[in-house]
BAVOGU-754192 format. One record per residue: y, z, x of N, C-alpha, C in turn; chain. Coordinates in steps of 0.05 Angstrom, whole numbers. Layout:
// BAVOGU-754192
ATOM     nv     nw     nu    cav    caw    cau     cv     cw     cu c
ATOM      Y      Z      X      Y      Z      X      Y      Z      X A
...
END
This chain:
// BAVOGU-754192
ATOM     nv     nw     nu    cav    caw    cau     cv     cw     cu c
ATOM   -122   -246   -821   -104   -269   -821    -81   -264   -802 A
ATOM    -74   -284   -786    -50   -281   -769    -25   -285   -786 A
ATOM     -3   -275   -776     22   -275   -791     32   -304   -794 A
ATOM     48   -309   -814     61   -335   -816     78   -340   -791 A
ATOM     79   -365   -783     95   -371   -759    110   -397   -764 A
ATOM    131   -400   -749    146   -425   -749    127   -448   -740 A
ATOM    134   -471   -748    117   -494   -741    112   -495   -711 A
ATOM     87   -494   -703     80   -495   -675     66   -522   -669 A
ATOM     69   -532   -645     55   -556   -638     25   -553   -637 A
ATOM     11   -575   -640    -18   -573   -639    -29   -572   -610 A
ATOM    -12   -580   -591    -21   -581   -563      1   -570   -545 A
ATOM     -7   -565   -520     12   -554   -501      6   -565   -473 A
ATOM     27   -565   -456     23   -571   -428      9   -547   -414 A
ATOM     -8   -553   -394    -21   -532   -379    -29   -544   -352 A
ATOM    -38   -526   -335    -49   -534   -309    -77   -523   -307 A
ATOM    -97   -541   -302   -125   -533   -301   -136   -537   -273 A
ATOM   -159   -524   -268   -173   -527   -243   -196   -547   -249 A
ATOM   -194   -571   -237   -213   -592   -244   -239   -588   -229 A
ATOM   -239   -574   -206   -263   -568   -191   -255   -547   -170 A
ATOM   -274   -532   -159   -267   -513   -138   -256   -529   -114 A
ATOM   -234   -518   -102   -223   -532    -78   -196   -522    -71 A
ATOM   -181   -539    -56   -154   -533    -47   -134   -535    -69 A
ATOM   -108   -531    -63    -88   -532    -83    -87   -558    -99 A
ATOM    -96   -580    -87    -95   -605   -101   -113   -606   -126 A
ATOM   -131   -588   -130   -148   -588   -153   -134   -576   -178 A
ATOM   -110   -566   -174    -93   -557   -197    -79   -581   -208 A
ATOM    -86   -588   -233    -77   -614   -244    -64   -609   -272 A
ATOM    -41   -621   -277    -29   -618   -303    -47   -631   -325 A
ATOM    -47   -619   -348    -64   -628   -370    -51   -621   -396 A
ATOM    -64   -629   -418    -56   -621   -445    -79   -607   -458 A
ATOM    -74   -585   -471    -94   -569   -484    -85   -562   -512 A
ATOM   -104   -557   -530    -97   -546   -557    -85   -518   -554 A
ATOM    -68   -511   -572    -57   -484   -572    -79   -463   -577 A
ATOM    -79   -441   -562    -98   -419   -568    -91   -407   -595 A
ATOM   -111   -395   -608   -107   -381   -633   -112   -352   -629 A
ATOM    -91   -335   -634    -95   -306   -630   -115   -295   -650 A
ATOM   -133   -279   -640   -153   -265   -657   -142   -238   -665 A
ATOM   -158   -222   -678   -150   -195   -686   -141   -179   -661 A
ATOM   -118   -166   -664   -108   -149   -642    -95   -165   -620 A
ATOM    -91   -191   -623    -79   -208   -602    -52   -220   -612 A
ATOM    -37   -229   -592    -12   -243   -598    -12   -269   -583 A
ATOM      3   -289   -594      7   -314   -580     35   -315   -569 A
ATOM     38   -320   -544     64   -320   -530     72   -348   -522 A
ATOM     96   -356   -529    107   -381   -518    116   -374   -490 A
ATOM    104   -385   -470    108   -377   -442    133   -389   -431 A
ATOM    150   -372   -420    174   -381   -405    169   -382   -375 A
ATOM    152   -363   -366    146   -362   -337    120   -348   -334 A
ATOM    106   -355   -312     80   -344   -306     78   -337   -276 A
ATOM     69   -313   -270     66   -305   -242     42   -317   -229 A
ATOM     44   -321   -203     22   -331   -186     11   -308   -170 A
ATOM    -15   -304   -170    -28   -282   -156    -52   -290   -140 A
ATOM    -60   -274   -121    -84   -280   -105   -109   -286   -121 A
ATOM   -114   -271   -143   -138   -278   -159   -137   -306   -170 A
ATOM   -113   -317   -174   -112   -345   -183   -123   -364   -161 A
ATOM   -116   -357   -136   -126   -373   -113   -156   -370   -111 A
ATOM   -167   -346   -114   -196   -342   -113   -210   -357   -136 A
ATOM   -198   -357   -159   -209   -372   -182   -210   -402   -175 A
ATOM   -188   -411   -164   -186   -440   -157   -208   -448   -136 A
ATOM   -214   -429   -118   -234   -434    -97   -262   -431   -108 A
ATOM   -265   -422   -132   -292   -417   -143   -304   -391   -135 A
ATOM   -287   -372   -126   -297   -346   -116   -291   -323   -134 A
ATOM   -282   -328   -158   -275   -307   -177   -287   -313   -204 A
ATOM   -312   -304   -209   -325   -310   -234   -308   -299   -258 A
ATOM   -307   -315   -279   -291   -308   -302   -307   -289   -320 A
ATOM   -294   -269   -331   -307   -253   -352   -314   -270   -376 A
ATOM   -334   -263   -391   -342   -279   -414   -319   -281   -434 A
ATOM   -316   -306   -445   -298   -310   -467   -269   -315   -460 A
ATOM   -261   -314   -434   -233   -318   -427   -227   -347   -422 A
ATOM   -202   -354   -423   -193   -382   -417   -200   -389   -388 A
ATOM   -208   -414   -384   -213   -424   -357   -188   -431   -342 A
ATOM   -165   -431   -356   -139   -436   -342   -132   -412   -325 A
ATOM   -121   -416   -302   -112   -393   -286    -87   -381   -297 A
ATOM    -79   -357   -287    -55   -344   -295    -60   -318   -309 A
ATOM    -53   -296   -296    -59   -269   -306    -35   -253   -315 A
ATOM    -11   -266   -314     13   -252   -323     34   -272   -332 A
ATOM     47   -266   -354     67   -284   -365     90   -268   -376 A
ATOM    112   -282   -381    134   -271   -397    143   -293   -417 A
ATOM    151   -285   -440    159   -304   -460    164   -291   -487 A
ATOM    162   -307   -508    168   -298   -535    143   -299   -553 A
ATOM    139   -279   -568    116   -278   -586    122   -297   -610 A
ATOM    103   -315   -614    106   -335   -636     85   -332   -658 A
ATOM     65   -315   -654     44   -311   -674     30   -285   -667 A
ATOM     23   -270   -688      9   -245   -683    -17   -245   -700 A
ATOM    -38   -234   -688    -64   -233   -701    -66   -209   -719 A
ATOM    -88   -209   -734    -93   -188   -753    -94   -161   -739 A
ATOM    -81   -141   -751    -82   -114   -741    -60   -107   -721 A
ATOM    -44   -127   -713    -22   -121   -694      1   -109   -709 A
ATOM     10    -86   -700     31    -71   -714     57    -70   -698 A
ATOM     55    -66   -672     80    -62   -657     97    -87   -655 A
ATOM     84   -109   -649     99   -134   -641    103   -152   -665 A
ATOM    126   -166   -664    132   -185   -685    140   -212   -672 A
ATOM    140   -233   -689    150   -258   -679    178   -256   -669 A
ATOM    184   -268   -646    210   -267   -635    214   -246   -614 A
ATOM    195   -227   -611    197   -206   -591    194   -218   -563 A
ATOM    212   -210   -544    210   -218   -516    192   -199   -501 A
ATOM    171   -209   -489    151   -191   -476    143   -203   -449 A
ATOM    133   -186   -432    117   -195   -410     89   -182   -413 A
ATOM     69   -195   -403     42   -187   -410     22   -193   -388 A
ATOM      3   -175   -386    -21   -179   -370    -40   -195   -388 A
ATOM    -51   -217   -378    -68   -234   -394    -96   -235   -382 A
ATOM   -116   -241   -399   -143   -245   -389   -147   -271   -375 A
ATOM   -127   -288   -375   -128   -315   -364   -112   -333   -382 A
ATOM   -106   -357   -372    -92   -377   -388    -62   -377   -386 A
ATOM    -51   -364   -366    -22   -362   -363     -8   -388   -353 A
ATOM    -23   -405   -340    -11   -430   -331    -10   -450   -354 A
ATOM      6   -444   -374      6   -461   -398     31   -455   -414 A
ATOM     37   -473   -433     60   -469   -450     57   -446   -470 A
ATOM     32   -440   -477     27   -418   -495      2   -403   -484 A
ATOM      2   -377   -489    -20   -360   -479    -25   -337   -499 A
ATOM    -50   -332   -505    -56   -309   -521    -66   -286   -504 A
ATOM    -60   -262   -513    -68   -238   -498    -70   -214   -518 A
ATOM    -86   -194   -511    -86   -170   -528    -58   -158   -530 A
ATOM    -52   -149   -555    -25   -139   -560    -19   -114   -543 A
ATOM    -40    -98   -537    -36    -74   -522    -29    -79   -493 A
ATOM    -33   -103   -483    -26   -110   -455      2   -122   -452 A
ATOM     17   -121   -474     45   -131   -473     63   -107   -468 A
ATOM     85   -114   -455    107    -94   -450    133   -108   -457 A
ATOM    153    -93   -466    179   -106   -471    192   -116   -445 A
ATOM    206   -138   -446    221   -147   -422    242   -126   -416 A
ATOM    241   -114   -392    261    -93   -385    290   -103   -388 A
ATOM    307    -86   -397    335    -93   -401    347   -105   -376 A
ATOM    361   -127   -379    374   -140   -356    358   -159   -340 A
ATOM    332   -161   -345    315   -179   -329    313   -207   -342 A
ATOM    311   -227   -326    305   -254   -335    276   -256   -341 A
ATOM    268   -278   -354    239   -283   -359    224   -287   -333 A
ATOM    236   -300   -314    223   -304   -288    218   -277   -275 A
ATOM    238   -259   -275    234   -233   -263    213   -217   -278 A
ATOM    213   -218   -305    194   -203   -321    166   -213   -316 A
ATOM    163   -240   -312    136   -251   -308    124   -242   -281 A
ATOM    140   -232   -263    130   -223   -237    119   -195   -237 A
ATOM    122   -181   -260    116   -152   -261     87   -145   -267 A
ATOM     75   -155   -289     50   -142   -299     27   -139   -280 A
ATOM     19   -160   -267     -6   -159   -250     -3   -138   -228 A
ATOM     20   -139   -214     23   -120   -191     29    -92   -201 A
ATOM     44    -89   -222     50    -62   -232     25    -48   -243 A
ATOM      9    -63   -258    -16    -51   -268    -34    -43   -244 A
ATOM    -36    -61   -224    -53    -57   -201    -45    -32   -185 A
ATOM    -19    -31   -179     -9     -8   -163    -12     18   -178 A
ATOM     -5     18   -204     -7     43   -219    -36     53   -219 A
ATOM    -55     35   -225    -83     42   -226    -93     53   -200 A
ATOM    -87     39   -178   -100     45   -153    -86     65   -136 A
ATOM    -60     68   -138    -45     87   -123    -42    114   -138 A
ATOM    -34    112   -163    -27    136   -178    -51    147   -195 A
ATOM    -67    129   -206    -89    138   -223   -114    144   -206 A
ATOM   -125    125   -192   -149    129   -177   -145    146   -151 A
ATOM   -123    140   -136   -119    154   -111   -101    179   -115 A
ATOM    -91    183   -138    -76    208   -145    -54    215   -125 A
ATOM    -38    195   -118    -15    201   -101      2    222   -115 A
ATOM      6    245   -102     18    268   -115     45    275   -101 A
ATOM     61    291   -114     87    298   -102     84    309    -74 A
ATOM    102    299    -56    102    307    -28     83    292    -10 A
ATOM     67    274    -22     47    259     -5     59    233      5 A
ATOM     44    222     25     53    197     38     34    174     32 A
ATOM     45    150     34     29    126     27     32    105     50 A
ATOM     10     93     57     10     69     75      1     45     58 A
ATOM     16     24     59     10     -1     45      3    -22     65 A
ATOM    -21    -33     64    -28    -56     81    -19    -81     67 A
ATOM     -4    -97     81      7   -122     69     32   -116     53 A
ATOM     51   -103     65     74    -93     50     92   -115     39 A
ATOM     91   -139     50    108   -161     40     96   -177     18 A
ATOM     72   -171     10     59   -185    -12     71   -176    -39 A
ATOM     63   -190    -60     72   -181    -86     64   -153    -92 A
ATOM     38   -146    -86     29   -119    -89     45   -100    -71 A
ATOM     50   -108    -47     63    -91    -28     91    -84    -36 A
ATOM    107   -103    -44    135    -97    -51    136    -79    -76 A
ATOM    116    -82    -94    115    -65   -117    107    -36   -109 A
ATOM     87    -34    -92     78     -7    -83    100      8    -68 A
ATOM    114     -6    -51    136      6    -36    156     18    -56 A
ATOM    166      2    -74    187     11    -92    178     32   -112 A
ATOM    153     29   -122    144     48   -142    140     76   -128 A
ATOM    128     76   -104    124    101    -91    150    114    -83 A
ATOM    169     98    -73    195    109    -66    210    120    -90 A
ATOM    206    106   -113    220    115   -137    210    143   -146 A
ATOM    186    150   -139    175    176   -145    177    195   -122 A
ATOM    192    188   -101    199    207    -80    180    208    -57 A
ATOM    163    188    -53    143    189    -31    153    175     -6 A
ATOM    144    184     17    148    169     42    128    146     42 A
ATOM    137    123     50    120     99     50    122     85     77 A
ATOM     99     78     88     97     62    112     81     36    104 A
ATOM     87     15    118     74    -11    111     66    -26    136 A
ATOM     46    -43    134     41    -63    154     50    -90    144 A
ATOM     59   -107    162     66   -134    156     63   -151    181 A
ATOM     64   -178    177     56   -196    199     78   -206    216 A
ATOM    103   -196    214    124   -205    231    147   -185    230 A
ATOM    164   -185    250    187   -166    250    205   -171    225 A
ATOM    208   -197    217    225   -203    194    213   -191    169 A
ATOM    187   -193    165    174   -181    142    176   -151    142 A
ATOM    173   -139    166    176   -110    168    204   -101    160 A
ATOM    224   -116    169    251   -108    161    256   -112    131 A
ATOM    244   -132    119    247   -137     90    234   -114     75 A
ATOM    212   -104     84    198    -81     71    215    -56     74 A
ATOM    227    -52     97    244    -29    101    269    -30     83 A
ATOM    279    -54     78    302    -57     61    295    -49     32 A
ATOM    269    -51     25    260    -44     -2    254    -14     -4 A
ATOM    254      0     18    250     29     17    228     40     35 A
ATOM    213     22     49    193     32     67    207     46     91 A
ATOM    196     69     98    208     83    121    204     69    147 A
ATOM    181     55    150    174     41    175    156     17    169 A
ATOM    165     -6    177    147    -30    177    133    -32    203 A
ATOM    107    -35    202     90    -37    227     80    -66    230 A
ATOM     88    -79    251     79   -106    256     50   -105    266 A
ATOM     31   -111    249      3   -108    256     -6   -127    278 A
ATOM     10   -148    283      3   -167    304     11   -157    332 A
ATOM     30   -138    332     41   -128    357     36    -98    361 A
ATOM     30    -83    340     28    -54    341      1    -45    330 A
ATOM     -8    -22    339    -32     -9    329    -24      9    306 A
ATOM    -30      2    281    -20     17    258    -31     46    258 A
ATOM    -55     50    269    -65     77    270    -47     95    288 A
ATOM    -41     85    311    -24    101    330      4    105    318 A
ATOM     15     85    305     42     88    294     42    108    272 A
ATOM     23    106    254     21    125    231     18    154    241 A
ATOM      0    157    261     -3    184    272     23    195    284 A
ATOM     37    178    297     63    186    309     83    193    287 A
ATOM     85    177    266    104    181    245     98    207    229 A
ATOM     73    215    228     65    238    213     58    262    230 A
ATOM     66    261    256     62    283    275     32    290    276 A
ATOM     15    269    276    -14    272    280    -29    278    254 A
ATOM    -15    283    232    -28    290    207    -43    267    194 A
ATOM    -30    244    193    -40    221    178    -28    219    151 A
ATOM    -34    198    136    -23    194    110    -43    204     89 A
ATOM    -33    209     65    -51    219     43    -65    196     29 A
ATOM    -52    174     26    -64    151     11    -58    125     26 A
ATOM    -78    108     26    -75     81     37    -83     61     15 A
ATOM    -65     42     10    -72     19     -8    -78     -5      9 A
ATOM   -103    -14      7   -113    -34     25   -124    -59     10 A
ATOM   -115    -82     19   -125   -107      8   -139   -124     30 A
ATOM   -145   -111     53   -157   -125     75   -187   -119     77 A
ATOM   -194    -94     77   -222    -86     80   -234    -93    107 A
ATOM   -260    -98    109   -272   -106    134   -268    -86    156 A
ATOM   -261    -96    179   -257    -79    203   -233    -60    201 A
ATOM   -216    -65    181   -193    -46    177   -203    -19    168 A
ATOM   -225    -18    153   -232      7    139   -237     30    159 A
ATOM   -254     27    180   -257     50    198   -231     58    212 A
ATOM   -214     39    218   -188     46    229   -170     61    210 A
ATOM   -172     53    184   -156     67    164   -165     96    161 A
ATOM   -191    100    162   -201    128    160   -190    145    182 A
ATOM   -185    134    205   -174    149    227   -145    158    222 A
ATOM   -131    144    205   -103    152    201    -99    164    173 A
ATOM   -121    173    161   -119    189    136   -117    218    143 A
ATOM   -101    233    128   -100    262    131   -125    274    119 A
ATOM   -130    299    124   -151    314    111   -148    311     81 A
ATOM   -170    306     66   -169    301     37   -155    275     30 A
ATOM   -153    257     50   -140    231     45   -157    213     28 A
ATOM   -144    193     16   -157    174     -2   -150    145      6 A
ATOM   -171    129      9   -168    100     14   -175     85    -11 A
ATOM   -155     69    -21   -159     54    -45   -160     25    -39 A
ATOM   -183     12    -43   -188    -16    -37   -184    -33    -61 A
ATOM   -169    -55    -58   -165    -73    -81   -172   -102    -74 A
ATOM   -178   -108    -49   -187   -135    -41   -200   -133    -14 A
ATOM   -211   -155     -5   -225   -155     21   -221   -181     35 A
ATOM   -195   -186     41   -187   -210     55   -199   -211     83 A
ATOM   -206   -187     94   -217   -185    121   -248   -183    120 A
ATOM   -260   -185     97   -289   -183     96   -298   -160     79 A
ATOM   -324   -161     71   -335   -140     52   -351   -119     67 A
ATOM   -354   -121     93   -372   -102    107   -356    -87    129 A
ATOM   -364    -62    132   -351    -45    153   -371    -24    162 A
ATOM   -369    -16    187   -386      6    198   -370     31    199 A
ATOM   -379     52    185   -364     76    182   -377    100    195 A
ATOM   -360    119    203   -370    145    213   -372    164    189 A
ATOM   -396    168    179   -399    184    155   -392    213    160 A
ATOM   -396    222    185   -389    250    192   -360    255    188 A
ATOM   -343    236    195   -314    239    192   -307    241    163 A
ATOM   -320    226    146   -315    227    117   -322    255    106 A
ATOM   -344    266    115   -352    292    105   -334    314    116 A
ATOM   -330    314    142   -315    336    154   -286    338    145 A
ATOM   -274    314    140   -246    314    131   -242    309    102 A
ATOM   -264    309     87   -264    306     58   -249    281     49 A
ATOM   -255    259     61   -242    234     54   -255    221     30 A
ATOM   -239    206     15   -248    191     -8   -243    161     -5 A
ATOM   -263    145    -10   -259    116    -10   -264    107    -39 A
ATOM   -245     94    -51   -248     84    -78   -238     55    -79 A
ATOM   -245     42   -101   -236     14   -104   -239      6   -133 A
ATOM   -225    -15   -141   -228    -25   -168   -218    -53   -170 A
ATOM   -227    -67   -191   -217    -93   -198   -206    -90   -226 A
ATOM   -184   -105   -232   -170   -101   -257   -181   -118   -280 A
ATOM   -188   -143   -274   -194   -162   -295   -217   -154   -313 A
ATOM   -239   -142   -303   -261   -135   -320   -257   -110   -337 A
ATOM   -236    -95   -332   -232    -70   -347   -226    -75   -376 A
ATOM   -232    -56   -393   -230    -59   -422   -201    -62   -431 A
ATOM   -198    -74   -454   -171    -76   -466   -160    -48   -472 A
ATOM   -178    -30   -480   -169     -2   -486   -157     11   -461 A
ATOM   -171      7   -438   -161     19   -413   -134      6   -405 A
ATOM   -132    -20   -407   -108    -34   -399    -85    -26   -417 A
ATOM    -91    -21   -443    -71    -12   -461    -60     15   -453 A
ATOM    -78     33   -444    -69     59   -434    -51     56   -410 A
ATOM    -58     38   -392    -41     33   -368    -14     23   -376 A
ATOM    -14      4   -395     12     -7   -404     30     15   -416 A
ATOM     18     33   -430     33     55   -442     45     73   -420 A
ATOM     28     78   -399     38     95   -377     61     81   -362 A
ATOM     58     55   -358     80     40   -345    105     41   -361 A
ATOM    103     37   -387    127     36   -404    141     63   -404 A
ATOM    127     84   -404    139    111   -405    149    120   -378 A
ATOM    134    114   -357    140    126   -330    155    107   -312 A
ATOM    149     81   -314    160     62   -294    181     44   -305 A
ATOM    178     35   -330    198     16   -342    226     27   -341 A
ATOM    231     53   -345    259     63   -343    270     59   -315 A
ATOM    253     60   -295    263     57   -267    268     27   -261 A
ATOM    255      9   -276    261    -19   -273    288    -25   -288 A
ATOM    290    -14   -311    314    -19   -327    340     -9   -314 A
ATOM    338     14   -299    362     24   -286    366     13   -257 A
ATOM    348     -5   -249    351    -18   -223    339     -3   -199 A
ATOM    326     20   -204    313     34   -182    291     17   -171 A
ATOM    276      4   -188    255    -15   -180    264    -43   -188 A
ATOM    263    -61   -169    273    -88   -175    252   -109   -170 A
ATOM    250   -130   -187    232   -152   -181    241   -166   -155 A
ATOM    221   -174   -139    227   -188   -114    214   -216   -117 A
ATOM    231   -236   -122    221   -264   -126    227   -280   -101 A
ATOM    205   -290    -89    209   -306    -65    215   -335    -72 A
ATOM    201   -346    -92    205   -374    -99    195   -379   -127 A
ATOM    207   -400   -140    197   -409   -166    191   -439   -164 A
ATOM    172   -448   -180    164   -476   -182    160   -483   -211 A
ATOM    165   -509   -218    157   -517   -245    127   -515   -249 A
ATOM    119   -511   -274     90   -508   -279     74   -531   -268 A
ATOM     84   -555   -270     69   -578   -261     65   -579   -231 A
ATOM     81   -562   -216     78   -561   -187     64   -536   -178 A
ATOM     45   -527   -195     29   -503   -187     15   -506   -161 A
ATOM      7   -530   -154     -6   -535   -128     12   -527   -105 A
ATOM     38   -533   -107     57   -525    -86     59   -495    -84 A
ATOM     59   -482   -107     60   -453   -108     36   -440    -94 A
ATOM     13   -452    -98    -11   -442    -85    -11   -447    -55 A
ATOM      0   -470    -47      3   -475    -18     21   -453     -5 A
ATOM     42   -446    -18     60   -425     -8     45   -398     -8 A
ATOM     30   -392    -29     15   -367    -30     -4   -365     -6 A
ATOM    -18   -386     -1    -39   -386     20    -26   -387     48 A
ATOM     -1   -395     51     12   -394     77     19   -366     85 A
ATOM     21   -348     66     28   -320     71     55   -317     85 A
ATOM     73   -336     80    100   -334     91    119   -322     72 A
ATOM    110   -316     47    129   -306     27    132   -276     29 A
ATOM    154   -266     18    159   -238     14    164   -233    -16 A
ATOM    145   -220    -29    148   -216    -58    132   -236    -74 A
ATOM    141   -242    -98    126   -257   -118    134   -287   -118 A
ATOM    114   -303   -127    118   -331   -132    114   -335   -162 A
ATOM    132   -350   -175    131   -352   -204    133   -381   -212 A
ATOM    118   -389   -233    120   -415   -245    139   -414   -269 A
ATOM    157   -433   -271    174   -435   -295    163   -456   -313 A
ATOM    161   -449   -339    149   -466   -359    170   -477   -377 A
ATOM    172   -503   -380    193   -515   -396    188   -508   -425 A
END
């Protein structure tokens, strides 16, 4: 049995995808409130982050895991209004931000209790909503899978994205040198202001040559890549011996021609992962690592949310237009009335 709760409405505002297509297929609607099951909580959503997977889902290119909401939205911040059976840590009234299995573009969203984190001290709900998806992704792919270790260097492809601004700040907070690529001098300077040692304008500069120069020919230890395709063989050239390439997306395509000899001789590692299909148990472990290792650095201002723009929930289509323009630096967030 879920806990007693204050009177909740029977329905809520939401934004649904009426068919695969452009931003115009995001349409305001009314849905019944979700019911939290065992181990889940129901959150009254104050704000929801917008992420690339939302765009892929809208385009019909991101198959949903079984049993999740068809509404887009993988991260929210708000107040817990109902808890399911077996939930011990959280209570009604707790302010949280959470990684969700879907359904964030709505007035209420249910999610596993283990995927919730307290709103860091001093942050608004909009700022808190910008954290979970990118923080989980960076922690998993840079620190867990790629094992970025003390004294090592990181190259982030797409440094001005939501993932990028998180990776820059998180790596710098742990004492690492960080280089990034971005698509304009202005974006490069914005990344440097966040702690990147050097922003590389990939439209004007050869990132392989720049990285080699910055590291005196050694290369970087870890690369976080969301481009894939033809970037991969170039990235291998600027990895140090024992370097690791961590792939999280393939905006540049899913195929690449590689020199296998180079991988063997220099002991390179190519890894990749997607977050959404991972188990609740695994995501709970990541949430615990973030709360103990990273949340204190958010609370003391070492790591700061970077919000480019906010939109009302009903204007999610405009938020997606901005996301696809790639003119933003940082996160785009929906505010929910």
